[in-house]
C-alpha positions in Angstrom: 26.5 116.3 85.9 25.4 115.4 82.7 27.5 113.4 80.1 28.3 115.4 77.0 29.6 113.1 74.0 33.0 114.7 72.6 31.1 115.9 69.3 28.6 117.9 71.2 31.6 119.5 73.3 33.3 120.5 70.0 30.3 121.7 68.5 29.8 124.2 71.2 33.4 125.0 71.3 32.8 125.8 67.5 29.9 128.0 68.2 31.8 129.8 71.2 34.7 130.3 68.8 32.4 132.1 66.1 31.7 134.9 68.6 35.2 135.2 70.3 37.5 134.6 67.6 40.4 132.2 67.6 42.7 134.6 69.6 42.8 132.7 72.9 43.2 129.4 71.3 46.2 130.6 69.4 47.6 132.0 72.7 47.1 128.8 74.5 48.7 126.8 71.6 51.6 129.1 71.2 52.2 129.0 75.2 52.0 125.4 75.2 54.6 125.1 72.3 57.0 127.3 74.1 57.0 125.7 77.3 56.9 122.2 75.5 60.0 123.4 73.8 61.9 124.8 76.8 61.1 121.6 78.8 62.4 119.5 76.0 65.6 121.3 75.3 66.4 121.2 79.1 65.8 117.6 79.3 68.0 116.9 76.3 70.7 119.5 77.2 71.2 118.4 80.8 72.6 115.1 79.7 75.5 116.9 78.3 76.6 118.5 81.8 80.5 118.2 82.2 81.0 116.3 85.3 84.4 117.4 86.6 84.0 115.8 90.1 
């Protein structure tokens, strides 16, 4: 397995994006943002549960 520097990987991704468009990247970013928001809300709000025991 050969080692590719980050700049080469980024250049290759940019060339691929020219042919594919940005649709897949935007979908991935949106899914990650939504999942991150849900997990953050769950983590913050779980501390506000009322403990009646």
